[in-house]
C-alpha positions as CSV (number, residue, x, y, z in Angstrom):
1,M,-91.0,29.9,-18.4
2,M,-88.0,29.5,-16.2
3,L,-87.8,31.8,-13.2
4,K,-84.2,32.9,-12.3
5,G,-82.5,34.3,-9.3
6,A,-81.8,38.0,-8.7
7,I,-78.4,38.1,-10.3
8,Q,-79.3,36.2,-13.4
9,M,-82.4,38.4,-13.8
10,A,-80.2,41.5,-13.5
11,H,-77.9,40.1,-16.2
12,D,-80.8,39.4,-18.5
13,I,-82.1,42.9,-18.1
14,L,-78.7,44.5,-18.5
15,L,-78.2,42.5,-21.7
16,E,-81.3,44.2,-23.1
17,A,-79.7,47.6,-22.6
18,I,-76.0,47.0,-23.4
19,Q,-74.5,47.0,-26.8
20,Q,-71.0,46.3,-28.0
21,G,-68.8,49.4,-27.5
22,D,-70.8,50.8,-24.5
23,I,-69.4,52.1,-21.2
24,V,-70.7,50.4,-18.1
25,I,-70.1,50.2,-14.4
26,D,-69.6,47.3,-12.0
27,A,-70.0,49.2,-8.7
28,T,-69.0,46.3,-6.5
29,V,-66.5,44.0,-8.4
30,G,-66.4,41.3,-5.6
31,N,-64.9,38.2,-7.2
32,G,-65.4,39.5,-10.7
33,H,-68.4,37.5,-12.0
34,D,-70.4,40.6,-12.9
35,T,-67.3,42.4,-14.2
36,L,-66.6,39.5,-16.6
37,F,-70.2,39.4,-17.6
38,L,-70.1,43.2,-18.4
39,A,-66.7,42.9,-20.2
40,E,-68.2,40.2,-22.5
41,A,-71.4,42.3,-23.1
42,V,-69.5,45.5,-24.1
43,G,-66.9,43.6,-26.3
44,D,-63.4,44.7,-27.2
45,E,-64.5,48.2,-28.1
46,G,-66.4,48.9,-24.8
47,L,-65.2,49.8,-21.4
48,V,-66.1,48.6,-17.9
49,Y,-65.2,50.6,-14.8
50,G,-65.0,48.3,-11.8
51,F,-65.0,49.6,-8.2
52,D,-64.3,47.9,-4.9
53,I,-62.9,49.0,-1.6
54,Q,-61.1,45.7,-1.0
55,E,-57.7,44.9,-2.5
56,Q,-58.6,41.2,-2.4
57,A,-61.7,41.8,-4.6
58,I,-59.6,43.7,-7.1
59,E,-57.0,40.9,-7.2
60,N,-59.7,38.2,-7.5
61,T,-61.3,40.1,-10.4
62,K,-58.0,40.7,-12.2
63,K,-57.3,36.9,-12.1
64,R,-60.8,36.1,-13.5
65,L,-60.5,38.7,-16.3
66,T,-57.0,37.7,-17.2
67,S,-57.9,34.0,-17.4
68,A,-60.8,34.9,-19.7
69,G,-58.8,37.3,-21.8
70,K,-61.1,40.2,-21.0
71,N,-58.8,42.5,-18.9
72,Q,-58.1,45.0,-21.7
73,Q,-61.6,46.6,-21.7
74,V,-61.8,46.8,-17.9
75,K,-60.5,49.6,-15.6
76,L,-60.4,48.4,-12.0
77,I,-60.4,51.0,-9.3
78,L,-59.5,50.3,-5.7
79,D,-62.0,52.8,-4.2
80,G,-65.7,53.0,-3.2
81,H,-68.3,53.4,-5.8
82,H,-69.4,56.6,-4.1
83,H,-66.2,58.2,-5.4
84,L,-67.0,57.4,-9.1
85,E,-67.2,61.1,-9.9
86,Q,-63.4,61.3,-9.3
87,Y,-62.8,58.7,-12.0
88,I,-65.5,59.2,-14.6
89,D,-66.0,62.5,-16.3
90,E,-69.4,64.0,-16.0
91,N,-69.8,64.0,-19.8
92,T,-69.2,60.2,-20.0
93,N,-72.3,58.4,-21.4
94,I,-72.9,55.4,-19.1
95,K,-75.2,52.7,-20.5
96,A,-75.6,50.4,-17.5
97,A,-74.4,49.7,-14.0
98,I,-74.7,46.8,-11.6
99,F,-74.5,46.9,-7.8
100,N,-74.2,43.5,-6.1
101,L,-74.5,44.7,-2.5
102,G,-73.5,43.1,0.8
103,Y,-70.1,41.6,1.5
104,L,-67.4,39.9,-0.5
105,P,-68.3,36.2,-0.8
106,K,-65.7,34.1,1.1
107,G,-64.3,37.4,2.4
108,D,-64.5,39.5,5.5
109,K,-68.3,39.7,6.3
110,T,-67.7,42.7,8.5
111,I,-66.8,44.8,5.4
112,V,-70.2,45.6,3.8
113,T,-71.7,48.1,1.4
114,K,-73.5,51.0,3.1
115,P,-76.8,52.6,2.0
116,D,-75.4,56.2,2.1
117,T,-72.5,55.4,-0.3
118,T,-74.8,53.4,-2.6
119,I,-77.3,56.3,-2.8
120,K,-74.4,58.7,-3.5
121,A,-73.1,56.5,-6.3
122,V,-76.6,56.0,-7.8
123,K,-77.1,59.8,-7.8
124,A,-73.8,60.3,-9.6
125,L,-74.7,57.6,-12.1
126,Q,-78.1,59.1,-12.8
127,N,-76.5,62.2,-14.3
128,R,-74.2,60.1,-16.5
129,L,-76.7,57.5,-17.6
130,V,-78.0,57.8,-21.1
131,V,-81.8,57.7,-21.8
132,G,-82.7,54.0,-21.9
133,G,-79.8,53.2,-19.6
134,V,-80.3,50.8,-16.7
135,I,-79.0,50.5,-13.1
136,A,-79.5,47.1,-11.5
137,L,-79.1,46.6,-7.8
138,V,-79.1,43.2,-6.1
139,I,-79.9,43.7,-2.4
140,Y,-79.4,41.1,0.4
141,P,-81.8,41.7,3.3
142,G,-81.0,38.4,5.0
143,H,-78.1,39.7,7.1
144,P,-78.3,42.6,9.7
145,E,-76.4,45.2,7.6
146,G,-78.4,44.1,4.5
147,A,-81.7,44.7,6.4
148,I,-80.5,48.3,7.2
149,E,-79.5,48.8,3.6
150,T,-82.9,47.5,2.4
151,N,-84.8,49.8,4.8
152,T,-82.8,52.8,3.6
153,L,-82.6,52.1,-0.1
154,L,-86.3,51.2,-0.8
155,P,-87.7,54.6,0.4
156,F,-85.0,56.4,-1.7
157,F,-86.0,54.5,-4.9
158,K,-89.7,55.3,-4.2
159,T,-88.9,59.0,-4.3
160,L,-87.5,59.0,-7.9
161,D,-89.6,61.0,-10.3
162,Q,-91.7,58.7,-12.4
163,H,-91.4,61.1,-15.4
164,F,-87.7,60.4,-15.5
165,W,-87.3,56.9,-14.0
166,R,-89.0,53.5,-14.2
167,V,-88.2,51.6,-11.0
168,I,-89.1,47.9,-10.5
169,K,-88.6,45.5,-7.7
170,I,-88.4,41.8,-8.3
171,D,-88.3,39.4,-5.4
172,M,-89.1,35.9,-4.4
173,F,-91.6,36.5,-1.6
174,N,-92.5,32.9,-0.8
175,Q,-89.0,32.0,0.4
176,V,-88.5,30.9,4.1
177,H,-85.4,33.0,4.4
178,E,-84.9,36.5,3.0
179,P,-83.4,35.9,-0.4
180,P,-81.8,38.7,-2.4
181,F,-84.0,40.9,-4.5
182,L,-83.5,43.1,-7.5
183,I,-84.2,46.8,-8.0
184,V,-83.9,48.1,-11.6
185,L,-83.9,51.7,-12.6
186,E,-84.4,52.7,-16.2
187,K,-83.8,56.3,-17.3
188,R,-86.8,57.5,-19.3
189,K,-85.7,61.1,-20.2
């Protein structure tokens, strides 16, 4: 058995849920790694909605997708994931979503995700997610804003009704520093 980091575990779990032709969300496109992964997973018939508040992140992602030939099935949106209701109809069946929280790697570290907007986005996704759909969140507690985010998000996820949601937390608890960890929500009914 080979243990993997939080992002790779998130990808593996998402691949179990996603099929060609599905509609999925990258809630924080960053440099486009997760967006490209999702575009490949849904194939040419699927659709990826990608959100980010930073123009640099949208541009970096466009370049990555274009060079991979995967930009046709991706709709990039320069806005926060908490506004997804403005872009995605409430009757849209979402199969999966990923949130890679924190700040843009090699970007401005003062621009970070916020727990209140993440919770708002997750709540909006919960209504659009199909049964068996999955939301994966990679959370980074090792920086000050990430610690605040962790301390707000974990209690929220604990409140989700077990009859409707399976929620797991996967972390590497023997690490010296505080590595990222993964929260996965699966819609049961």
